[in-house]
Each structure stands twice: as structure tokens, then as C-alpha cells.
N, CA, C and O of each residue as an XYZ file, in Angstrom:
472
protein
N     -51.945     88.997    -12.085
C     -52.823     87.900    -11.786
C     -54.245     88.308    -12.149
O     -54.723     89.365    -11.739
N     -54.914     87.456    -12.925
C     -56.284     87.722    -13.336
C     -57.259     87.117    -12.330
O     -57.037     86.031    -11.796
N     -58.314     87.832    -12.095
C     -59.370     87.347    -11.217
C     -60.507     86.844    -12.088
O     -61.048     87.586    -12.908
N     -60.869     85.579    -11.905
C     -61.932     84.992    -12.706
C     -63.156     84.820    -11.817
O     -63.085     84.215    -10.747
N     -64.253     85.351    -12.269
C     -65.510     85.214    -11.553
C     -66.449     84.403    -12.429
O     -66.715     84.760    -13.577
N     -66.943     83.318    -11.877
C     -67.884     82.519    -12.655
C     -69.276     82.657    -12.059
O     -69.443     82.819    -10.850
N     -70.244     82.592    -12.916
C     -71.627     82.715    -12.484
C     -72.422     81.578    -13.108
O     -72.348     81.340    -14.313
N     -73.172     80.887    -12.283
C     -74.017     79.815    -12.784
C     -75.443     80.320    -12.851
O     -75.981     80.817    -11.862
N     -76.045     80.196    -14.001
C     -77.429     80.616    -14.150
C     -78.316     79.497    -13.624
O     -78.218     78.351    -14.063
N     -79.176     79.841    -12.685
C     -80.069     78.853    -12.088
C     -81.276     78.646    -13.006
O     -81.745     79.591    -13.641
N     -81.772     77.421    -13.074
C     -82.969     77.177    -13.881
C     -84.172     77.922    -13.298
O     -84.215     78.220    -12.104
N     -85.135     78.214    -14.151
C     -86.299     78.982    -13.708
C     -87.500     78.079    -13.429
O     -88.634     78.449    -13.734
N     -87.264     76.905    -12.857
C     -88.354     76.009    -12.452
C     -88.249     75.771    -10.948
O     -87.172     75.875    -10.360
N     -89.378     75.453    -10.345
C     -89.347     75.123     -8.919
C     -88.563     73.837     -8.704
O     -88.606     72.922     -9.526
N     -87.861     73.783     -7.611
C     -87.010     72.640     -7.306
C     -87.828     71.364     -7.142
O     -88.804     71.354     -6.393
N     -87.443     70.275     -7.837
C     -88.155     69.007     -7.646
C     -87.923     68.424     -6.258
O     -88.719     67.613     -5.786
N     -86.837     68.831     -5.600
C     -86.593     68.365     -4.228
C     -87.652     68.910     -3.278
O     -87.984     68.275     -2.276
N     -88.179     70.087     -3.596
C     -89.234     70.682     -2.782
C     -90.620     70.421     -3.355
O     -91.538     70.086     -2.605
N     -90.794     70.567     -4.666
C     -92.118     70.562     -5.270
C     -92.392     69.375     -6.179
O     -93.403     69.376     -6.881
N     -91.528     68.359     -6.196
C     -91.714     67.205     -7.064
C     -93.076     66.546     -6.886
O     -93.524     66.325     -5.761
N     -93.733     66.231     -8.004
C     -95.042     65.575     -8.066
C     -96.162     66.391     -7.425
O     -97.162     65.835     -6.970
N     -95.989     67.699     -7.392
C     -97.071     68.574     -6.942
C     -97.497     69.439     -8.119
O     -96.887     69.386     -9.187
N     -98.533     70.228     -7.925
C     -99.031     71.114     -8.980
C     -98.033     72.220     -9.313
O     -98.129     72.839    -10.373
N     -97.084     72.475     -8.427
C     -96.126     73.561     -8.618
C     -94.875     73.148     -9.386
O     -93.992     73.974     -9.619
N     -94.789     71.876     -9.782
C     -93.612     71.416    -10.526
C     -94.050     70.491    -11.640
O     -94.686     69.466    -11.400
N     -93.705     70.861    -12.861
C     -94.070     70.028    -13.995
C     -92.892     69.208    -14.503
O     -92.970     67.984    -14.612
N     -91.814     69.892    -14.807
C     -90.642     69.209    -15.349
C     -89.410     70.067    -15.125
O     -89.503     71.246    -14.786
N     -88.266     69.453    -15.320
C     -86.986     70.118    -15.135
C     -86.324     69.696    -13.841
O     -86.866     69.892    -12.753
N     -85.121     69.101    -13.978
C     -84.371     68.699    -12.794
C     -82.918     68.434    -13.184
O     -82.589     68.296    -14.362
N     -82.070     68.367    -12.182
C     -80.680     68.009    -12.414
C     -80.606     66.501    -12.590
O     -81.070     65.748    -11.734
N     -80.027     66.063    -13.690
C     -79.913     64.630    -13.984
C     -78.516     64.103    -13.671
O     -78.298     62.892    -13.653
N     -77.593     64.986    -13.431
C     -76.219     64.637    -13.050
C     -75.615     65.877    -12.408
O     -76.206     66.956    -12.448
N     -74.451     65.723    -11.824
C     -73.797     66.857    -11.191
C     -73.606     67.991    -12.195
O     -72.889     67.849    -13.185
N     -74.259     69.118    -11.920
C     -74.114     70.298    -12.760
C     -74.822     70.222    -14.098
O     -74.654     71.122    -14.920
N     -75.614     69.177    -14.352
C     -76.286     69.038    -15.647
C     -77.806     69.089    -15.453
O     -78.415     68.146    -14.949
N     -78.392     70.203    -15.860
C     -79.826     70.418    -15.723
C     -80.517     70.056    -17.022
O     -80.112     70.507    -18.093
N     -81.565     69.239    -16.930
C     -82.362     68.876    -18.099
C     -83.747     69.488    -17.929
O     -84.495     69.068    -17.046
N     -84.107     70.476    -18.755
C     -85.395     71.151    -18.581
C     -86.597     70.253    -18.900
O     -87.723     70.588    -18.531
N     -86.383     69.128    -19.572
C     -87.486     68.240    -19.941
C     -87.615     67.021    -19.036
O     -88.583     66.268    -19.150
N     -86.656     66.818    -18.142
C     -86.688     65.643    -17.265
C     -87.792     65.791    -16.232
O     -88.037     66.879    -15.713
N     -88.457     64.670    -15.942
C     -89.512     64.667    -14.928
C     -89.055     63.837    -13.743
O     -88.428     62.791    -13.904
N     -89.376     64.315    -12.560
C     -88.986     63.597    -11.354
C     -89.984     62.484    -11.055
O     -91.151     62.563    -11.441
N     -89.521     61.464    -10.376
C     -90.374     60.359     -9.941
C     -90.553     60.385     -8.430
O     -91.166     59.486     -7.855
N     -90.014     61.422     -7.791
C     -90.018     61.495     -6.329
C     -90.873     62.651     -5.832
O     -90.868     63.742     -6.403
N     -91.594     62.392     -4.773
C     -92.406     63.425     -4.142
C     -91.491     64.376     -3.379
O     -90.637     63.936     -2.610
N     -91.666     65.662     -3.588
C     -90.847     66.660     -2.915
C     -91.299     66.919     -1.488
O     -92.358     66.456     -1.064
N     -90.487     67.662     -0.758
C     -90.745     67.930      0.659
C     -92.067     68.664      0.881
O     -92.770     68.376      1.850
N     -92.417     69.600      0.010
C     -93.668     70.330      0.165
C     -94.858     69.383      0.020
O     -95.827     69.488      0.772
N     -94.793     68.464     -0.936
C     -95.855     67.482     -1.116
C     -95.993     66.558      0.074
O     -97.103     66.202      0.470
N     -94.857     66.169      0.648
C     -94.886     65.305      1.834
C     -95.529     66.041      3.002
O     -96.389     65.491      3.691
N     -95.116     67.277      3.221
C     -95.655     68.056      4.345
C     -97.150     68.308      4.147
O     -97.928     68.160      5.089
N     -97.558     68.687      2.936
C     -98.980     68.934      2.682
C     -99.805     67.664      2.884
O    -100.930     67.727      3.379
N     -99.257     66.530      2.509
C     -99.966     65.266      2.708
C    -100.088     64.955      4.189
O    -101.144     64.518      4.648
N     -99.019     65.177      4.938
C     -99.040     64.882      6.369
C    -100.034     65.739      7.129
O    -100.690     65.255      8.051
N    -100.155     67.006      6.757
C    -101.090     67.889      7.467
C    -102.480     67.873      6.840
O    -103.382     68.564      7.314
N    -102.659     67.094      5.784
C    -103.979     66.911      5.198
C    -104.425     67.995      4.244
O    -105.613     68.084      3.935
N    -103.511     68.822      3.769
C    -103.894     69.882      2.834
C    -104.012     69.366      1.406
O    -104.707     69.961      0.583
N    -103.344     68.277      1.118
C    -103.307     67.773     -0.247
C    -103.120     66.269     -0.197
O    -102.437     65.755      0.689
N    -103.713     65.570     -1.126
C    -103.548     64.127     -1.226
C    -102.450     63.848     -2.236
O    -102.430     64.438     -3.316
N    -101.543     62.958     -1.893
C    -100.451     62.597     -2.800
C    -100.732     61.215     -3.371
O    -100.370     60.214     -2.754
N    -101.376     61.138     -4.549
C    -101.738     59.833     -5.098
C    -100.528     59.007     -5.511
O    -100.652     57.802     -5.731
N     -99.373     59.628     -5.620
C     -98.192     58.905     -6.073
C     -97.548     58.091     -4.954
O     -96.667     57.271     -5.213
N     -97.981     58.310     -3.717
C     -97.411     57.552     -2.618
C     -97.967     56.138     -2.633
O     -99.165     55.936     -2.836
N     -97.098     55.164     -2.417
C     -97.529     53.773     -2.431
C     -98.133     53.355     -1.101
O     -98.823     52.338     -1.029
N     -97.885     54.120     -0.053
C     -98.377     53.753      1.273
C     -99.883     53.931      1.346
O    -100.435     54.870      0.771
N    -100.542     53.028      2.054
C    -101.980     53.111      2.246
C    -102.263     53.664      3.627
O    -101.520     53.410      4.575
N    -103.343     54.425      3.733
C    -103.742     54.948      5.030
C    -104.348     53.827      5.850
O    -105.084     52.989      5.328
N    -104.035     53.817      7.136
C    -104.622     52.831      8.032
C    -105.966     53.354      8.520
O    -106.073     54.505      8.943
N    -106.985     52.514      8.461
C    -108.300     52.926      8.922
C    -108.468     52.629     10.402
O    -109.355     53.194     11.043
N    -107.665     51.784     10.940
C    -107.740     51.422     12.346
C    -106.537     50.580     12.690
O    -105.752     50.236     11.806
N    -106.374     50.243     13.946
C    -105.221     49.436     14.316
C    -105.333     48.020     13.752
O    -106.416     47.439     13.678
N    -104.202     47.500     13.365
C    -104.155     46.125     12.882
C    -103.808     45.222     14.051
O    -103.331     45.703     15.080
N    -104.031     43.954     13.918
C    -103.705     43.012     14.975
C    -102.468     42.223     14.545
O    -102.590     41.130     13.994
N    -101.298     42.765     14.793
C    -100.078     42.110     14.330
C     -99.747     40.878     15.162
O    -100.259     40.691     16.266
N     -98.885     40.054     14.608
C     -98.420     38.865     15.314
C     -97.068     39.193     15.942
O     -96.044     39.205     15.260
N     -97.076     39.458     17.238
C     -95.846     39.823     17.924
C     -95.091     38.606     18.441
O     -94.042     38.746     19.069
N     -95.617     37.412     18.179
C     -94.961     36.219     18.719
C     -93.580     36.007     18.108
O     -92.741     35.332     18.704
N     -93.335     36.571     16.934
C     -92.019     36.432     16.303
C     -91.140     37.658     16.522
O     -89.998     37.694     16.064
N     -91.665     38.661     17.218
C     -90.898     39.886     17.461
C     -89.842     39.635     18.530
O     -89.971     38.736     19.361
N     -88.811     40.440     18.488
C     -87.751     40.334     19.486
C     -88.177     40.940     20.815
O     -89.178     41.652     20.893
N     -87.417     40.653     21.844
C     -87.727     41.127     23.182
C     -87.771     42.637     23.291
O     -88.594     43.183     24.026
N     -86.897     43.318     22.568
C     -86.880     44.772     22.630
C     -88.187     45.349     22.109
O     -88.774     46.232     22.735
N     -88.650     44.848     20.951
C     -89.883     45.351     20.355
C     -91.081     45.079     21.266
O     -91.938     45.945     21.445
N     -91.138     43.874     21.840
C     -92.251     43.520     22.718
C     -92.201     44.381     23.984
O     -93.241     44.826     24.469
N     -91.007     44.615     24.518
C     -90.878     45.485     25.696
C     -91.401     46.883     25.397
O     -92.076     47.483     26.233
N     -91.095     47.409     24.209
C     -91.588     48.732     23.824
C     -93.114     48.728     23.719
O     -93.775     49.676     24.142
N     -93.666     47.647     23.148
C     -95.119     47.520     23.058
C     -95.733     47.474     24.454
O     -96.720     48.161     24.720
N     -95.156     46.670     25.345
C     -95.680     46.555     26.711
C     -95.605     47.903     27.427
O     -96.533     48.282     28.143
N     -94.528     48.608     27.239
C     -94.382     49.934     27.850
C     -95.472     50.880     27.331
O     -96.086     51.607     28.111
N     -95.711     50.868     26.009
C     -96.736     51.723     25.421
C     -98.112     51.340     25.953
O     -98.918     52.216     26.265
N     -98.391     50.043     26.061
C     -99.686     49.596     26.580
C     -99.871     50.025     28.034
O    -100.994     50.299     28.457
N     -98.790     50.085     28.798
C     -98.864     50.506     30.198
C     -99.157     51.995     30.340
O     -99.524     52.444     31.426
N     -99.003     52.766     29.274
C     -99.336     54.192     29.337
C    -100.833     54.423     29.138
O    -101.335     55.520     29.384
N    -101.546     53.383     28.691
C    -102.991     53.474     28.476
C    -103.728     53.157     29.776
O    -103.208     52.428     30.621
N    -104.933     53.698     29.940
C    -105.715     53.378     31.135
C    -106.057     51.886     31.187
O    -106.315     51.264     30.157
N    -106.056     51.333     32.376
C    -106.389     49.922     32.547
C    -105.284     49.182     33.273
O    -104.377     49.788     33.844
N    -105.375     47.860     33.242
C    -104.388     47.070     33.979
C    -103.009     47.163     33.332
O    -102.862     47.409     32.134
N    -102.015     46.957     34.177
C    -100.632     47.086     33.741
C    -100.011     45.723     33.481
O    -100.399     44.717     34.074
N     -99.046     45.717     32.587
C     -98.308     44.501     32.249
C     -96.918     44.544     32.860
O     -96.377     45.615     33.132
N     -96.355     43.377     33.069
C     -94.943     43.298     33.423
C     -94.164     43.492     32.116
O     -94.410     42.798     31.129
N     -93.233     44.434     32.120
C     -92.433     44.705     30.923
C     -91.260     43.733     30.893
O     -90.160     44.038     31.354
N     -91.532     42.536     30.327
C     -90.511     41.484     30.325
C     -90.038     41.098     28.924
O     -89.126     40.283     28.781
N     -90.655     41.679     27.889
C     -90.223     41.382     26.528
C     -90.780     40.091     25.973
O     -90.374     39.669     24.890
N     -91.707     39.443     26.684
C     -92.304     38.193     26.207
C     -93.749     38.460     25.808
O     -94.529     38.973     26.609
N     -94.105     38.118     24.588
C     -95.466     38.332     24.103
C     -96.304     37.090     24.399
O     -96.449     36.201     23.559
N     -96.843     37.053     25.594
C     -97.655     35.931     26.036
C     -99.127     36.285     26.025
O     -99.520     37.309     25.468
N     -99.955     35.427     26.649
C    -101.404     35.651     26.657
C    -101.820     36.969     27.303
O    -102.769     37.599     26.837
N    -101.134     37.404     28.365
C    -101.505     38.659     29.030
C    -101.246     39.854     28.110
O    -102.063     40.772     28.027
N    -100.105     39.833     27.424
C     -99.791     40.925     26.491
C    -100.781     40.925     25.333
O    -101.247     41.984     24.911
N    -101.100     39.749     24.823
C    -102.034     39.637     23.717
C    -103.419     40.149     24.116
O    -104.048     40.891     23.362
N    -103.895     39.753     25.306
C    -105.204     40.213     25.786
C    -105.221     41.723     26.000
O    -106.203     42.389     25.671
N    -104.145     42.258     26.545
C    -104.057     43.707     26.800
C    -104.060     44.477     25.485
O    -104.691     45.529     25.377
N    -103.357     43.954     24.490
C    -103.335     44.585     23.159
C    -104.748     44.659     22.618
O    -105.157     45.700     22.103
N    -105.510     43.565     22.725
C    -106.891     43.539     22.252
C    -107.785     44.517     23.022
O    -108.674     45.141     22.443
N    -107.542     44.644     24.336
C    -108.323     45.587     25.143
C    -108.122     47.027     24.660
O    -109.067     47.807     24.545
N    -106.872     47.342     24.386
C    -106.550     48.718     24.001
C    -106.977     49.013     22.566
O    -107.553     50.069     22.301
N    -106.704     48.099     21.638
C    -106.942     48.375     20.223
C    -108.169     47.685     19.646
O    -108.507     47.923     18.486
N    -108.842     46.845     20.410
C    -110.072     46.204     19.944
C    -109.857     44.997     19.078
O    -110.822     44.379     18.630
């Protein structure tokens, strides 16, 4: 019985799953199972880029999300009871008057939201 040992040579580029769209990755990625293309470019931000963006070490211009400059005033009148209850619970953790956690976005909830977020 013959023993067959196979060895796969790993590409010599940083993984696009980790370094995609960062300064540490230019090109090269797997385009199919077991098929590495050294010229392929990724369109996805890697985990290192995401983490660096979250902690503020690096800006990721490829992200479509915009930074919020302040709280928005959403319309919760169409939200379900569960979502409104969660909002009311969160508002009750802030200093000030308390709301009844009933899942209804009425005038008291709306006024309290404005008090907390301006």
C-alpha cells in the first residue's frame, strides 16, 4: 500500500478575508473552491479594516454607511410593540421621569424621546 502525501502551496499574499481593502492587501484571492487568482481584487472590507475603523485607527472610505453626527428623530408610530417596548425600557434607564413600558408610542413616549435626545 502506497502512502500519498499531498501538500498545498499557500499564496504569498495577505488574506482578503482579513486585510481586504486595506493598505496591507492589494490583490490576490480565491475565486472558487481551491482556485487562487493572484490578480483578482476583493470588493469586501476585511476583518482588520472593520476593526480598525471601529476603534478609529483607520477610515474605511469603501464603507457605504455614514457616521451619525447625533441622534435622529425616528417615527416610531409605525413600529411594532416589541420595538417600542425596548425603546421605552431604554428611555427608563436615563435620568428623568419614567414611562410605562406598554409598547405604545404615544405623546408621553414621544416627549420623553425628545427630552433624552433633543
